[in-house]
C-alpha positions in Angstrom: -14.3 36.9 -41.8 -12.7 34.0 -40.4 -15.0 30.9 -39.2 -13.8 31.2 -35.2 -13.0 27.3 -34.3 -15.9 25.4 -32.2 -15.6 25.3 -28.4 -13.4 22.4 -27.3 -14.6 21.4 -24.0 -12.6 19.7 -22.1 -13.3 16.4 -20.0 -13.1 17.0 -16.1 -13.1 13.3 -15.9 -9.3 11.8 -14.6 -8.0 9.3 -17.1 -10.2 5.6 -16.7 -8.0 3.7 -13.4 -6.3 6.6 -12.4 -7.3 8.2 -8.9 -8.0 12.2 -7.7 -7.5 12.9 -4.2 -8.9 16.1 -3.1 -8.2 16.8 0.2 -10.6 14.9 2.2 -8.8 12.1 0.2 -5.2 12.7 0.7 -6.0 13.0 4.5 -7.2 9.7 4.3 -3.9 8.6 1.4 -1.6 10.5 3.8 -2.8 8.6 6.8 -2.1 5.4 5.4 1.4 6.7 4.5 2.5 8.2 7.4 1.3 4.6 9.5 3.3 2.4 6.7 6.1 4.5 7.9 5.7 4.5 11.9 5.5 1.2 11.6 8.0 -0.1 9.0 10.9 2.6 10.5 10.1 1.0 14.1 11.9 -2.0 12.9 14.7 -0.3 11.7 14.1 0.0 7.7 15.4 2.9 5.7 13.7 4.5 2.9 14.7 4.4 -0.4 12.9 5.8 -3.5 13.9 5.4 -7.9 12.4 6.6 -11.1 9.5 5.5 -11.8 10.5 5.4 -16.1 12.4 1.4 -16.1 14.2 -0.6 -19.0 11.1 -2.7 -20.4 13.8 -5.8 -20.6 13.7 -5.4 -15.9 10.2 -6.8 -16.2 10.7 -9.2 -19.5 13.7 -11.4 -17.4 11.1 -11.8 -13.9 8.4 -10.4 -13.7 5.9 -12.7 -15.4 4.0 -13.2 -18.7 1.1 -12.1 -18.1 2.0 -8.9 -16.1 5.2 -8.4 -19.1 2.8 -8.8 -22.7 -1.1 -8.2 -20.7 0.0 -5.1 -18.0 2.2 -2.7 -18.2 2.4 0.7 -19.8 5.7 0.4 -22.2 6.6 2.4 -25.2 9.7 3.3 -27.4 10.8 6.6 -26.1 13.0 9.3 -28.3 16.2 7.5 -28.5 14.4 4.2 -29.7 14.9 2.0 -26.4 11.6 0.2 -24.9 10.6 1.8 -21.8 8.4 0.8 -18.9 6.1 2.9 -16.4 7.1 0.3 -13.5 4.3 -2.1 -12.8 6.1 -3.2 -9.5 8.8 -1.7 -7.4 10.6 -5.7 -6.8 13.2 -5.5 -9.9 13.9 -1.2 -9.1 15.3 -2.5 -5.6 16.7 -5.7 -6.9 18.8 -3.8 -9.7 19.8 -1.1 -6.7 21.2 -3.8 -4.6 23.2 -5.4 -6.9 24.3 -1.7 -8.1 26.4 -1.3 -5.2 26.5 -4.8 -3.9 30.0 -4.7 -2.9 30.1 -1.4 -1.1 26.3 -1.8 1.0 26.3 -3.6 4.5 24.2 -6.4 5.0 21.8 -7.0 6.2 20.4 -4.4 4.3 17.0 -3.4 5.9 14.7 -0.8 2.7 11.6 0.3 2.5 9.9 2.8 -0.3 6.6 3.6 -1.6 6.2 4.1 -5.2 3.6 5.0 -7.4 3.0 1.9 -10.1 1.3 1.4 -13.1 -0.7 -1.3 -14.3 -3.1 -1.5 -17.5 -5.7 -3.7 -16.3 -9.6 -3.5 -15.8 -10.5 -1.0 -13.5 -12.6 -3.1 -10.8 -12.3 -3.1 -7.3 -9.0 -3.6 -5.6 -8.1 -3.0 -8.9 -7.0 0.6 -10.9 -4.7 1.2 -13.4 -2.0 3.6 -11.0 -2.1 2.7 -7.2 0.9 3.7 -4.4 2.4 0.5 -2.6 5.1 0.6 0.0 7.3 -2.6 -0.3 9.3 -3.7 2.6 12.6 -5.7 2.0 15.2 -8.0 4.0 18.5 -8.5 2.0 21.3 -10.6 3.2 19.4 -12.8 5.6 19.3 -16.4 4.7 17.8 -17.6 8.0 13.5 -18.0 8.6 14.2 -14.9 10.6 13.5 -12.7 8.1 10.8 -14.3 6.7 9.6 -14.2 10.7 10.7 -10.7 10.6 8.6 -9.0 7.7 5.9 -10.9 8.7 5.3 -9.4 12.0 5.6 -6.0 9.6 2.5 -6.7 7.4 0.9 -8.0 10.7 2.1 -5.1 13.2 0.6 -2.5 10.2 -2.4 -3.7 10.1 -3.1 -3.4 13.6 -1.7 0.1 13.9 -4.8 1.7 11.5 -6.6 -0.8 14.5 -7.5 -4.1 13.2 -8.2 -7.1 15.3 -6.9 -10.8 14.6 -10.7 -11.7 13.6 -10.2 -9.0 11.2 -7.8 -10.4 8.4 -5.9 -14.0 8.5 -2.4 -14.6 7.1 -2.1 -17.7 4.7 1.5 -18.5 4.1 2.3 -21.3 1.9 6.2 -22.8 0.4 7.4 -22.9 -3.5 9.7 -25.2 -2.4 6.9 -27.6 -0.8 4.9 -27.0 -3.7 8.0 -28.0 -6.2 8.0 -31.5 -4.2 4.2 -32.2 -4.9 4.7 -31.4 -8.5 7.2 -34.5 -7.8 5.5 -36.8 -6.6 3.3 -36.2 -9.6 5.6 -36.5 -11.9 5.8 -32.4 -13.8 8.5 -31.8 -15.1 9.6 -27.7 -15.0 7.3 -26.9 -17.9 4.5 -28.5 -16.2 5.1 -27.5 -12.9 5.8 -23.9 -13.9 1.4 -24.1 -15.8 0.1 -26.2 -13.2 1.2 -23.1 -10.4 -0.4 -20.7 -12.6 -4.0 -22.3 -13.0 -3.4 -22.7 -9.5 -2.3 -18.9 -8.8 -6.0 -18.5 -11.0 -7.9 -20.8 -8.8 -9.9 -18.2 -6.6 -10.5 -15.9 -10.7 -12.2 -18.8 -12.5 -15.0 -21.4 -11.9 -13.9 -24.9 -10.3 -15.0 -26.4 -13.6 -12.1 -24.5 -15.4 -9.5 -25.0 -12.7 -10.5 -28.7 -12.7 -10.4 -29.2 -16.9 -7.1 -27.0 -17.0 -5.7 -29.6 -14.3 -7.0 -32.8 -16.2 -5.5 -30.7 -19.8 -1.3 -31.3 -18.8 -2.0 -34.0 -15.4 -5.0 -36.7 -16.3 -6.2 -38.9 -14.4 -3.7 -37.4 -11.7 -5.3 -34.2 -11.8 -8.4 -35.7 -9.4 -5.6 -37.2 -6.7 -3.7 -33.5 -7.1 -6.5 -31.4 -6.7 -7.5 -32.9 -4.0 -4.8 -32.4 -1.8 -4.4 -28.7 -2.3 -7.8 -28.6 -0.3 -6.6 -30.7 2.1 -4.1 -29.0 4.3 -3.2 -32.5 6.2 -3.9 -34.7 4.3 -0.9 -32.7 1.6 1.5 -32.7 4.7 1.0 -36.5 5.1 1.4 -37.3 1.5 4.4 -35.5 1.4 5.3 -37.1 3.9 8.5 -36.0 6.3 10.5 -33.5 4.8 12.8 -30.5 5.8 10.5 -28.1 4.0 7.3 -28.8 6.0 9.2 -28.5 8.5 10.8 -25.0 7.9 7.5 -24.3 7.6 6.2 -25.0 10.9 8.7 -24.0 12.9 8.2 -20.5 10.7 4.6 -20.5 12.1 5.6 -21.3 15.6 8.2 -18.2 15.4 5.4 -16.2 14.7 3.2 -17.5 17.4 6.2 -16.0 19.8 5.8 -12.9 18.1 2.6 -12.9 19.1 1.4 -13.3 15.5 -1.5 -16.1 16.1 -3.2 -15.0 13.0 -1.8 -17.6 10.8 -2.7 -20.5 8.2 -1.0 -22.6 6.2 -2.4 -22.4 2.5 -1.1 -24.9 -0.2 -3.1 -23.5 -2.6 -1.1 -19.9 -2.5 1.4 -19.3 -5.5 1.5 -15.4 -5.7 1.9 -14.3 -9.5 5.5 -13.5 -10.0 8.3 -15.9 -10.9 10.7 -14.2 -8.7 9.6 -16.0 -6.0 12.0 -19.0 -4.6 10.2 -20.0 -1.3 7.8 -18.9 1.4 5.4 -16.4 0.2 2.1 -15.5 1.9 -0.9 -12.8 2.1 -3.1 -11.0 4.0 -6.7 -11.8 3.4 -9.6 -9.7 4.4 -12.4 -11.8 6.1 -15.5 -9.5 6.0 -18.5 -10.7 4.1 -18.4 -7.8 1.5 -14.3 -7.6 1.0 -13.1 -11.0 1.3 -10.4 -10.9 -0.4 -5.7 -10.1 -0.3 -5.0 -7.6 0.8 -1.4 -7.5 0.9 1.6 -10.0 0.2 4.7 -11.6 -0.6 7.7 -13.5 0.1 11.5 -14.9 -0.8 13.4 -13.8 -3.2 16.3 -15.9 -3.6 17.2 -15.5 -7.0 16.6 -11.9 -8.9 19.6 -10.3 -8.2 20.8 -13.4 -10.6 19.8 -11.4 -13.7 22.5 -8.6 -12.9 25.3 -10.7 -12.7 25.5 -9.8 -9.1 26.6 -12.4 -6.1 23.2 -14.3 -5.1 21.6 -12.1 -1.7 19.4 -13.9 -0.5 15.8 -11.8 -0.1 12.4 -11.8 1.6 9.7 -8.4 1.2 6.2 -7.8 0.8 4.4 -5.1 -1.1 1.1 -3.6 0.2 -1.3 -1.7 -1.7 -2.7 1.2 -0.7 -6.2 0.8 -2.8 -6.9 -2.7 -1.4 -5.9 -1.7 1.9 -8.6 1.5 2.4 -11.2 -1.2 1.4 -10.2 -3.2 4.4 -9.7 0.1 6.9 -13.7 1.1 4.5 -14.7 -2.5 5.3 -14.5 -2.2 9.1 -14.7 1.2 9.9 -11.3 2.3 10.3 -11.2 5.7 7.7 -10.3 8.4 9.9 -12.2 11.2 10.4 -11.0 14.0 7.9 -9.8 16.9 10.1 -7.5 19.6 7.9 -4.2 20.5 9.5 -5.7 24.3 9.4 -6.7 25.1 12.8 -8.0 29.1 13.1 -9.6 30.7 10.3 -9.4 34.9 10.8 -12.3 36.0 10.3 -12.9 40.3 10.1 -15.6 42.4 10.1 -14.4 44.7 8.0 -11.7 45.0 5.3 -10.3 47.7 7.2 -8.9 45.0 10.0 -7.2 42.9 7.4 -3.8 43.8 7.9 -4.4 43.6 11.5 -5.7 40.3 11.1 -2.6 39.2 8.6 -0.5 40.0 11.9 -2.2 37.8 14.0 -1.9 35.1 11.8 2.0 35.7 11.4 2.1 35.9 15.5 0.0 32.5 15.3 2.1 30.7 13.2 4.8 31.1 15.0 3.7 29.5 17.7 2.9 26.4 15.3 -0.2 26.9 14.9 -2.0 26.3 11.0 -3.8 29.6 10.3 -6.0 30.8 7.3 -7.5 34.5 6.9 -10.5 35.6 5.4 -9.8 38.5 2.8 -13.4 38.5 1.1 -15.1 41.1 3.0 -18.1 39.0 3.6 -20.4 39.3 7.3 -18.6 37.7 9.8 -21.3 35.1 9.5 -20.7 33.9 5.7 -17.0 33.9 7.2 -17.8 31.7 9.5 -19.9 29.2 7.0 -17.1 29.1 5.0 -14.6 28.1 7.7 -16.7 25.3 9.2 -17.3 23.9 5.1 -13.1 23.7 5.2 -13.8 22.0 8.3 -11.4 24.6 10.5 -12.1 23.5 13.9 -11.6 27.3 15.3 -12.2 31.0 14.3 -11.2 34.0 15.6 -12.4 37.3 15.1 -11.1 41.1 14.3 -13.2 44.1 14.6 -12.2 47.4 16.3 -12.8 46.9 19.7 -10.6 43.9 19.7 -8.1 46.0 18.1 -8.2 47.6 20.9 -8.7 45.8 24.1 -6.1 42.7 22.8 -8.8 40.3 23.8 -10.8 38.0 20.4 -13.6 36.1 20.7 -12.3 32.6 19.5 -14.7 30.3 19.2 -14.9 26.3 18.6 -17.2 25.5 16.1 -18.5 22.1 16.8 -19.1 22.8 20.3 -20.3 25.7 19.7 -18.4 26.9 22.4 -17.1 30.6 22.4 -14.0 32.1 24.9 -12.7 35.4 25.2 -8.9 35.1 25.3 -6.0 37.2 24.6 -3.6 36.1 21.8 -0.9 34.4 24.3 -3.7 32.2 25.6 -5.1 31.1 22.0 -2.4 28.0 21.8 -3.0 26.2 24.6 -6.8 26.4 23.7 -6.0 25.3 20.4 -3.4 23.0 21.2 
């Protein structure tokens, strides 16, 4: 007699660092996506998308060593090609624009909400999989593009119900920082190293930060660190130059657009190597979630890797994980309400056909309807409707079929009305 194979029980847990979306979770996710789309499209942006699979070469060229070497899901496919699950969307949109740059009409305003993957330690605000709004404008060299995109980033926060006092938009300019590097005699290699140290400033101790700078700059690192912490003294040290003037002009234009919670922060670097000018981040000021929510900047040279002509670009990415943390911290998460408006209960299985017929008529009127087929007691059917969050129940029995008048109950208020079929639309809304 053959031995029975031992029963294998597969875990119900999801892969570490990713999420399952039950209806209540997806309701919040859709609220985030819908708000993103509404705000961005109001500025004239069109949606695009692309495959989650990209050539690994795309990220090796411009994304940054940390992302490529430590955070990507990269593998070799059956055709011996090195493939990566995209960790970000900017290189992809640059590839799309470069592929058709001769036929596209500029300025180009595009947005996308892609699924992204990074192999990193799951923690608050960071998972291995997330969705991210990407907003980019191509073909505008002036800071009008910077102003528009940062205004969109501001508008998104306001659309979720945030007050100006709930967040701050920090701004810096890579070109301005490069002037500082030159004054301290840093070559290109050491400038790159210092940028990486500054980018990690809030993630490491003060002593580690200072020691890392000292290793590269020696005694000059003390003055350098001091200037980074003092905006006014830094600008005085740099003197009057076009980059500081451009940054002041940008902030002035944002204020004219109603974006007044803006602050210059010379320590703001953003981790990606492709940024060439202004960078910005939206920061939550809530003590329980004091961190960056999202950000972006100018990347005028990214299309170079495709051999395309130089096309100026400015954009940002807003992740759903950090944004949801912000909404939770400020109690801005909407209450779950299912799209089903009416739950039809049958007094017995004899009336299920009639219930289905009523449901079809209501659906024709644009009402989402669920019919209970269980044959349980009406009280139990109503309990099920309540657990599902459906706001109204409609009971169908012999008397209702004869009179064509139905008891419609509001489960939230407990109020019940006797209504005709054509009146249900008015009551339910």
